[in-house]
C-alpha positions as CSV (number, residue, x, y, z in Angstrom):
1,M,3.7,33.3,44.2
2,S,2.8,29.8,43.1
3,S,5.1,26.9,44.0
4,H,4.2,25.0,40.8
5,P,6.8,25.1,38.1
6,V,5.7,26.7,34.9
7,D,5.8,24.4,31.8
8,S,6.6,26.9,29.1
9,F,7.8,24.3,26.6
10,G,4.6,22.4,26.1
11,V,4.7,18.8,25.0
12,D,7.5,19.0,22.5
13,T,10.7,20.2,24.1
14,E,13.1,19.2,21.4
15,I,14.6,22.2,19.7
16,D,16.2,21.5,16.3
17,L,18.4,24.6,15.4
18,A,21.4,24.4,13.1
19,I,24.4,26.0,14.7
20,D,25.8,26.9,11.3
21,E,25.2,26.1,7.6
22,Q,27.4,23.0,7.7
23,D,25.2,21.5,10.5
24,E,22.1,22.4,8.5
25,G,23.5,20.7,5.4
26,E,24.4,17.6,7.4
27,R,20.9,17.5,8.9
28,R,19.4,17.7,5.4
29,A,21.7,15.0,4.0
30,H,20.7,12.7,6.9
31,E,17.0,13.4,6.2
32,L,17.5,12.7,2.5
33,A,19.3,9.5,3.2
34,T,16.5,8.4,5.6
35,R,13.9,9.1,3.0
36,I,15.8,7.2,0.3
37,R,16.1,4.2,2.7
38,T,12.4,4.4,3.3
39,V,11.8,4.2,-0.5
40,A,14.3,1.4,-0.7
41,A,12.4,-0.7,1.8
42,T,9.5,-0.9,-0.6
43,D,11.1,-0.4,-4.0
44,P,14.9,-0.8,-4.2
45,E,15.1,-0.2,-7.9
46,L,13.4,3.1,-7.6
47,A,15.6,4.1,-4.7
48,Q,18.7,3.2,-6.7
49,D,17.4,5.3,-9.7
50,L,16.9,8.2,-7.4
51,V,20.4,7.9,-6.0
52,D,21.8,7.7,-9.5
53,Q,19.9,10.8,-10.6
54,L,21.2,12.7,-7.6
55,I,24.8,11.7,-8.4
56,V,24.4,12.9,-12.0
57,A,22.8,16.2,-10.9
58,L,25.5,16.8,-8.3
59,D,28.2,16.1,-10.8
60,R,26.7,18.5,-13.2
61,A,26.3,21.2,-10.5
62,M,29.9,20.7,-9.5
63,G,31.3,21.0,-13.0
64,G,32.1,17.3,-13.3
65,T,34.1,17.0,-10.1
66,F,31.7,15.3,-7.8
67,R,33.4,11.9,-8.0
68,E,36.7,13.4,-6.9
69,H,35.2,14.0,-3.5
70,L,34.4,10.3,-3.0
71,D,36.4,7.2,-2.4
72,G,35.8,3.4,-2.2
73,A,32.3,2.1,-2.8
74,A,30.9,5.6,-3.0
75,R,33.3,6.5,-5.9
76,H,32.5,3.2,-7.6
77,A,28.7,3.9,-7.4
78,A,29.3,7.4,-8.7
79,D,31.4,6.1,-11.6
80,R,28.6,3.6,-12.5
81,A,25.9,6.2,-12.4
82,L,27.9,8.8,-14.4
83,A,28.8,6.2,-17.0
84,A,25.2,5.2,-17.4
85,A,24.2,8.8,-17.9
86,A,26.9,9.5,-20.5
87,P,25.8,9.9,-24.1
88,G,26.2,6.6,-26.0
89,A,26.1,4.4,-22.8
90,T,24.4,1.1,-22.8
91,T,21.9,0.3,-20.0
92,D,24.7,-1.1,-17.8
93,G,26.6,2.1,-18.0
94,A,29.5,0.9,-20.1
95,P,30.4,2.7,-23.3
96,R,29.1,1.0,-26.4
97,G,31.5,-1.8,-27.4
98,E,32.7,-2.8,-24.0
99,A,31.3,-3.8,-20.6
100,E,32.9,-4.3,-17.2
101,T,33.2,-7.7,-15.7
102,A,31.6,-8.3,-12.3
103,T,35.0,-8.8,-10.7
104,G,37.6,-6.4,-11.9
105,G,36.2,-3.9,-14.4
106,E,38.2,-5.4,-17.2
107,P,36.6,-4.5,-20.6
108,R,35.1,-7.4,-22.6
109,R,34.7,-7.5,-26.3
110,A,31.4,-6.2,-27.6
111,E,30.2,-9.6,-28.7
112,E,30.7,-10.8,-25.1
113,A,28.9,-7.8,-23.5
114,T,25.3,-7.7,-22.6
115,T,23.2,-4.9,-21.3
116,D,22.3,-6.6,-18.0
117,G,25.6,-8.2,-16.9
118,E,24.4,-11.7,-17.8
119,P,26.4,-14.1,-20.0
120,P,25.6,-13.9,-23.7
121,G,22.5,-15.9,-24.6
122,D,20.8,-15.5,-21.3
123,T,17.2,-14.7,-22.0
124,K,16.1,-13.9,-18.4
125,S,14.6,-10.5,-18.0
126,K,15.9,-8.1,-15.3
127,M,12.5,-8.3,-13.7
128,D,12.9,-12.1,-13.2
129,T,16.2,-11.8,-11.4
130,P,16.9,-10.6,-7.8
131,T,18.2,-7.1,-7.2
132,S,22.0,-6.8,-7.7
133,T,24.0,-7.2,-4.5
134,L,26.5,-4.7,-5.7
135,R,24.0,-2.0,-6.4
136,H,22.3,-2.2,-3.0
137,G,25.1,-3.2,-0.7
138,G,23.8,-6.7,0.3
139,S,20.6,-8.7,0.1
140,G,17.8,-6.4,1.2
141,A,20.1,-3.6,2.3
142,A,19.1,0.0,1.4
143,P,21.4,2.0,-0.8
144,T,23.9,4.0,1.1
145,M,25.0,7.6,0.7
146,S,28.2,9.1,1.9
147,S,28.8,12.8,2.1
148,P,32.1,14.3,1.2
149,R,34.0,15.6,4.2
150,N,35.8,18.9,4.1
151,G,39.3,18.9,5.6
């Protein structure tokens, strides 16, 4: 018999097996979040659009109850994405005729509302302004995702 240990694992000894479906789902959620952060590093607007589309798709798949599983900033982000996807919504997600203020969500009259959250009469394009701090969680920060917890 040889006294040398047998290396049956090769170079990669990491085994990634999900113990159950919940672990597999969490692993996939983390992988998705990582990929969205990678996109956000180079194109934050595209990453936010992807997150918004995912929120809308999840809400449809869950019969309109997705936001009920969220709280805090995640619920606010879901509300914004769902409002923007609603029929008759303006580009800022508010129903036609009102828009939310940046501080408290109080409706403004239609003549005060704009589609980009800028004061009336501001002619700057969205392309000329920095990415919104609220949408991306801070200057340069990637969008975040939170997963609903059962129990």
